[in-house]
N, C-alpha and C positions, 0 to 999 in steps of 0.2 A: 450298626450301619455306619460305614465310613462316610466322612463329610464330603460334600461336593467340592471340586476344585474351583477356586476363584478364577474368573475370566481375566485375560490380559487387560491392562489399563494403559491408555495413551499417556506418554510422558507429560504433556501439557495439562491434562486433566488432574493428574496427581500433584503437579507443581502448583497449580492454582488452588487446589484444596488446602495444601500446606500453607500457602501464602496467606490465606484467609484466616488462619488461626491466630489467636492472640499469643503474646509471648508466654503467658502462663500455660496455655494449652499445648504450645510447642514443646515445652519441657516434659509433658506427659505423653507425648506421641509415641515414642519408642516402646514404652511400657504398654500402651494401649494396643499396639500392633501385635504384640506377642499373643498367640492363642486365637487370633481372629479366624484364621483358616480352619480351625478345628470346630467352628460352630456355624458352618455354612450349610444352609438347608435350601433345597430347590422347591419352589412353590408350584402350585398347580398350573399357573400360567407360564411357567418356564423361567421366571425370574429367580434370582438368588437372594436369600435373606440371611442377615446376620443380626442376632438380637443382643442388645446390651441392656440387661435388666428388664424391667417391666415397661418403661416409658420410651425406649429408644429402639427402633428397628431400622436397619439400613437395608435398602433394596437396590440390587444391581440389575439393570435390564440391558444386556449387551446388544449391540447393533448387529446387522447382517454378517459382519466379519467375524463375530464371536468375541469382539473386544469392546470395552467401554471407551468410546471415542469422543463423547460429549458429556459436559458436566451434568446435563439433565438426566443422564442414564444412571446416575447414582444419587439416591435421595434418602433422607433420614427423617424420622417422625418426631425428633426432639425439637424443643423450642428454639435452639440455637442454629438449626439447619438453615442454609448449607455451610455455615461457618462453625460447624461443630467438630468435636474430636472424634465422634463415632464414624462419621463419613470419611474423614481423612485417614483414620486408622484402617478401615476396610480397604480403601484404595491403596494405602501403603503396603498392605499385606499381599495384594495381588501382584502377579508377575508383570513386568514391563512389556508392553506391546511393541513389536517391530514396526518400523516405519511403513512397510508395505501393508501391514494388517490394519493400520489406522485409517486408510483411505479407501479400501475396497474390500469386497467380500472375499472370503478365503478362496483362492484359486485352486486349480487342480494340483499344482505343484507350487511350492513356495520357497523363498529364499531362507536358508538357515546358515548362520555363520558361527562355536567356539570358544571355538570355538571355537570353536570353537570354536557350538557352538558351540559356531560360532559359532556359528555361528556361530569359532570356537570358538556362534558364537556362540559351546557351552558352550564360541564361542563361546561362536564362539562364542555367540554366541556367544574360550572362549568361552557373556554367560559362560560359566565354567562347564566344560564338557563332562560327560559321565566319567571318562578317562580316555587316554589315548589321543589320537589326532583329532583335529577339528573336523566336524561333519562336512561332507561335500555339499556345495551349494547347487541348487537347481532353480530353474525358472522357466515357465512355459513361454513360448513365443509365437502367438498367433500370427504375428506379422512383424516385420522389422520395426523396432521401436525407435522413436526419436531419441537422440542422445544429446547431452550437454556439450556445447562447444568448449572443449578443454583448453583451447588456445586463448579464450577470452580472458582479459586481465580481470582481477578481482575488483569488485565495486566497493565504494565506501561502506555500504551496508554490510557486505561480507566481512570487511576488515573489522568493523565494530562488533559483529557477532562473534568473530574469532577471538577478539580481545576479551569479550565477556566470558567466553568459554574458557579461555586461559585462566582468567581470574577465579572462576568457579572451580576449575580443576586444581589450581594451586591451593585454594582453601581446603578442598577435599583431601589433598595430599598432606597438607599440614595437620589436618585433624586425624588422619589415619583411620584404620578400621575401628579402633576403640571409640573414637568420637564421631565417626562418620555415620551417624544415624539418619533418620528419615528427613530431618530438616536439611542436612548437608546434601543428601542425595537429591532432594527436591530442587535445590538451587542448581545442581548440575543438570538435572532434567530440564529445568527452564532454559538454561543456556543451550542445551542440546536442541530444544524445540526452536529457539531463536535461530540457531545455525541452520536448521532444516528450512525454515522459512526464507533464510537468506540464500539458500541454494548451496549449502555445504554438507551434502549427505555423508561424506566420508568422516568429517568431524563429528557429526551426530552419531554415526554408528560407533565410533571410538568411545564417545561419552556413555552411550548405553552399555557397552561392554564393561566400563569401569563401574557403573552403578550396579549392574548385575553381579560383578565380582565382589563389590562391597557387601551386597546383601548376602551372598553365599558365604563370605568370610565371617560375617557377624552371626550367621546361623550355624557356623562351624560345619559347613557341608563337607562331607568326605571327599567330594570331587574337586574342591577348591584348593588350589595351592597358592601360597603367597607369591611365588615366582610368576605365576600366570597374571595375578593382579598387578604386580610390579611392571610386567611387560605391557599390560593394558594402559597403565598410567604413563609409561614411557611413550607409547604410540600416541596417546591423546595429547600429552604436553608437547611433543615434538611437532605434531601436525598443527595444533593450535598456534604455537609460536611462529611457525613458518607462515601460516595464513595471516596472523596478526601483523607480521612485519610488512605485508603488502608486496613482498617480492617472490611469492610462491610461483613456481613454474607451471607449465601446462599439466592438467590432470590432478593438481593438488586438491581441488574442490571435490573431485569424485563425480560420479554420475548417479542420478536418482534411480535409473533403471538400466539394466544391461542392454546394450544396443545390439540387435541382431542384424547382420548384413546379409545380402543375398550371396550365397556361395555357389550358385549355379548347380551343375551336376558334379557329383563326387562319389568316390568309392571309399568305403571305410571297413576295416577288418577288426574283429574283436580281439582284444588282448586278455581281459579278465573282468570280473565284476566284484564289487565289494559292498557289504551292507553299510548302511548309513543309519546312525542312531545318535540323536542329540539329547542333551539334558533337558530340553524344553518340550519333549513329547513327540518329536517328529521321527519318522522312520521310513526307510526305503532302500533303494539300491542305486548304484552308479556303475554303469558299464563303460569301460575304457576301450577306445578304438584307435586305430592308426591308419592314416592314408598312405597311398603309394609313394608320396613324396616325404613321408615321415611326419606329417602333421598329426597332432594329437586331437582327438575328439572325445566327447563324453555324452552319453545319453543317460539322464537321471530321472528317477521317479521317487520323489520324497513328499510325503503327506503326513498329516497327523495320524498317530497310531502307535508310536513307540516301537518296542521290541517286536511285537506280533507283526506289525507292518514291515519291519526290516527283514524278518525271517521269511515272510511270505512273498515279498516283492522280488526275490531272486528268481522266481519262476513266473512272475506276472508278465502279461503281454506288453510288448514295446509299443508305446503310444507315439508312433512316428510314421506318418505318411501311409497308413494302412498296412504296415508291415505285419506279416503273420508270425513273426518270431516272438519268442519270449526272451527275457534277459539272459537266461541260461543258454539259449541257442545263439543269441547275438554275441555273447562273450566268446563263443567258439566258431562263429560264423562271420558273416559280413553283410553289408547293405550297399546297393547302388541307389543313390538318392538323387532325385531330380527336383530342382527348385529348392535346394537346401537353404536354410537360414542358419548362420553360424555367428556366435558371439565372439568377441575378441579373445576370450580364454578357451575357445574350442567347444562350447556347449551347442549342441544341435537343437534347433527349435522345431516345434511340431505345428507348423503353420498349415493353413488350409490348402495352399498350393504345393505342399510337399508330397511327393510320391516316392516310396521306397520299395525296392525289390530285393529279396534275399540273395546272397552270394555264398559261394563255397568259402569256408574259412581257411586261414593259412596257419601252418604250424609255426611255433616260435623260431624254428631253424630256417624258415623261408622268409624272403623279403615280402613286405617291408618290416615285419616284426623283428627279424634278426638283427637289424641295425641297433635296436635297444640294448643288445647284449654285447655289441662290438666296441662301445665307447668305454674307455677306462673309467673306473668308478671315481677316482680322485678328480678327474676332469669334470665329470658330470656333477659331483657334489659342489665343486668350486663354482660352477655356473649357477647352480641352485641357490647357493649362499649369496652370490652376487645379485641375483634377481630379488631375493628377499631383502637385501640391504637397500635396494632402490625403492621398493614398495613396502611400506610398513604393514599394509593390509593385503599384501599379495596372497593369492590362494596357496594352498599347501604345495610342497615341493613336487616337481614333475616325477613321473615314474622312472625308476632306475632298474636296469637288469644286469645280472652278472651270474657267472658260474662259480659255485662254491663247493668246498668239501666240509662235511659236518665234522666238528671237533667233539662236541658234547655239550651237555647242559651245565650251566654254571649259575646257580641261583635261580632267578626268575627269567633268565634269558637263555637263548641257544647260541653257542659260540660256533662260528664257521670261519673258514679261511678262503679268501678269494683265490680262484684258480690261477696258477702261474706264480706262486710265491707272493701272492698279494697280501694285503693287510688282514688282520683278524677283525671280524665284525661281530656285533651283537644283533641277534634277531629277536625282536620283541613283538608280541601280538599287536596286530594293527588295531584291534579293539579287544580289550580284556574281559568283556562281559561274559560271564560263565555260560550263558545260553547260546553264545556264538562259538563256533568250533575253532577259532583262531588258536587259542592257547592249547587245546587238546591236540591239534594237528602238529604243533611245534614239539609238544612232549613226545608224540609218537615218532617224529623225525629224530629227536635226540637219542632214541634208543638204538640208532644205527650209525655209530661213529665210522667215518671214512666214506659215507655215502656221497656220491657226486650228485649235485642238485643245481638245477637252473632256477633262479629266484627272480621274480619281478615284484618290486615293492616301492615304498616311498621312504627316502632317507629322513631320519629324525634330525633336523637341523639344530635342535637344542641339546643334543647329546653327542658325545664323541663316538664315532664309528658305530652308529646304530641304524639299523634298517628295519622297517616294519613291513614284512612281506604280505602281499595280497594274493599271490599265486605262486605255485612251484611246478616244476616239470622235470623230466629226465634230461640228462646231458647226452646229446648224440655221440655215439662211439664209445661211451664209458660202460664197462661191464657191470659195475656196481652202482646202479642208479635206480630210479623209480620204474615200476612196471604198471602203467596206468591203462585203464580200459580204452579201446580204440575210440569209443564215442566221446571221450573226454578230450580228444585231439591233442594229447600230449601236455595237458596242464590240469591242475587242480586248484580251484578257487578256495583258498583257506577259510574264507568267511561263510562258505556254503557247503562245499564238498567235505566229506569226512574220510581221511585216509585210513585204510584198513590194513591188516597184516598182508593180505594178498597183493597190495600195491607196492610192496617192498621186495627186493630180490631174495629168492630162496636158494639155498645150497651154495650161494656165492658168498665169498667173504671179502671184506674190505681190506685195506692195507694193514689192518691190525688196530686194536683199541688205542685211542689216543687220549691221554689225560687232558681234560679241559684246561686250556691255558688262560691266564688272566689277560684280558684285553687291555692294552695300554689306554689310559684315560688322562690325557693332558689337562682336561678341565678339572678333574679331581686333584691332580698333582700340583697344579698352580695355586698360589695363595689368593687368586682372584675370588675364591669363595668368601673371603673376608669382606670384600667390597659388596658382593651379592648379599651377604647377610646384613650388612649395614643398610643397604637400600631396602631390603625386605623388612628390616626393623622399623624403618621410617614409614613403610606402608602399613605395618601392623599397629605401631604405637604412636605414629605421627612425629611431629617436629621435636617434641620434648624427648622422645625415646632416642632420637639421633643425637641430640645434645648430650644426653647422659652417656652415650657410647663413646663420645669424644673427650671425656674428662679423665684426668689422672692416668692411672696405669692402663685403662682400656684403650686410650689413644695410642700408647706405645705398642700394645699388643696388636693393634690394627695396622699401624703404618710401618713398623720396623720390618716385618716379614715381606711386605711388598717391596720395600727399597732393597732388601737383600737379594730378592729375586730379579732385580733389574726393572721392576714395574714402577718407575718413578712417577710416570704420568698418573697412574691409578692412585698412588699414594698422595700426590699433590691434590687431585680432585677430591679424594676422600677427606683430606684435611680441610679443604675449603668448605665442603659440605657440613662437617661437624661444627666448624667455626660459625658458619652462617646460621645453623640451627640454634646455636647458643647465643646468637646476637639479638638481644632484646633491649634496645636503648630506652632509657626512661628519663624523665625530667626530674627536677628537684623534689617533686611531690610523689615520686614513684609511679607516675603514669607512663604508659607506653607512648613513645613519640613516633614509632613506626610499627604498626601492627600488620603491615602488608606481608603476605606470604610469597610475594613475587621473587625476591632474592633467594629464598630457600628453595622454591620450585626450580629456579634456573640452575642452582648448584646441584640439586638432586638429578635433574635431567642431564646435565653435563656428565656426571659420573655414570649415569645409567647408559647413556649413548656410548661412552668410552668402553664400558664393560661389555656391551653387546658386540662392539667391533672386535675387541680382544678375544671374546669367546668364539666368534665366527672364525677368526684365524686359527684358533686351536682346533676347532671342529674340522676345518679343512685339512689341517696337518694330520689328523688322526686317520684320514682316509688314504693317505699317500703311503 
């Protein structure tokens, strides 16, 4: 019989349990955590038990939310309880609860980030995602929720909380994955909880992403990439530094809950739907819509349930104003909504006063959907990159539409060329899970070189010339294009619909087989990968590993190629980083006179921010 999963634990509960341990027990904590999840047994009263030998039994009794949010919900029978190693180990083996889960019962729909996860966060969540893009976030809106006044200046308490978070993050970065065990994570969780109490939800969310990333990396999770964890550290340090300076602008603190404003009456037409699957066990669907003025909206349904929930939600009823449509119908139909509530990022709320009536859907060649395919791809990606640079925790890139011609398969992606002698693009599955049809549909399309295709997807802003398609359709007026059923209204959702042989032209031939071309990749060609490897080395091995990389011939191999390529700024910042990592001043007795990780963290952050800006410019150039 497989063991029961441990319930999520609030960050402050875990941080307090670790803080109560003696120095001797803290050294044993990481070893004690290993294997705890394999011995979880559900008791008759619904509680979860983990036994340590004959004399110690840890019992968890989650609250209504399904998470352990109070210290009294985790008890141990040993004599040292609650300051015992057993209790702290079980809490440390459990997943970290989201902020929304800590304070209320599980709602019908919940926020997942990256993550990724977010939630990506795998979360992002992010948390590291299963793979692919961060999961779509959703939240129910029974009424317009109060929002934090983003124009209010930071209070002294918020500045102190941000300073403490910076110090904890700097120590975690200096330790790296190898030394970033439960004790280091607990300090970061305590600082995150303090930030939450001070009204800094964005900083708290960034800290939780780092903790989840550290855990996944130490567990050698297949879905965790060092690049994702390095990005999480960059976002956390940059946000904490800005808040701690006291000069943060409006919105830097973030909002505890997404604010829904009254949107009056509006019409929205379906574009496509996509499955949502996070690494933290949530699944569902997000249906994208567009208004007559080009405004983008989203109707989401994400709940616990994982893959089965993601697959089934595509045909589930739309919980919006009594609408009789399901998500499959909404993706190809429309809604007239009276009393709509809309969040700033376009999410439609399901309040009591909302009434929705189905409308006839519009083809992608009709307004307002056709405007998505009229904008040049280079311009659209440049705008998306600019939005992402302004907001470190901005949602995933907006949808992008274009007409392409299939070139052929090249490795794990499909090569296409934008119509009108546009750039070559890579099409990667929006979600590579084998039980979802994204990858199978792309393989089927790759069998038809020269096929004209209309694609709606999300640009991958971390890769050069890469698009993750959500839906495809025929190109009007092209003879060699898709032949989709009339009820599909000229589009196929790649995450739900499966393309068959009958959907492709028969008897017609394309312009002839085209050998798959290599898509130019300025990111791979530039020596910036050396800086990226240095930063990821610091995340993996900590400060000591960066210092080793900057000594002797390794320093020349790092800096000389950057200077030859004209990347003098990157070379200078990398040199400062390695020098700061190796700076350990000592007194006459060999004792450290400055053990702070502040200088090292600032040098690492400067190099990481410069690298991100350089990579954004190269990604933008690859779309032109």
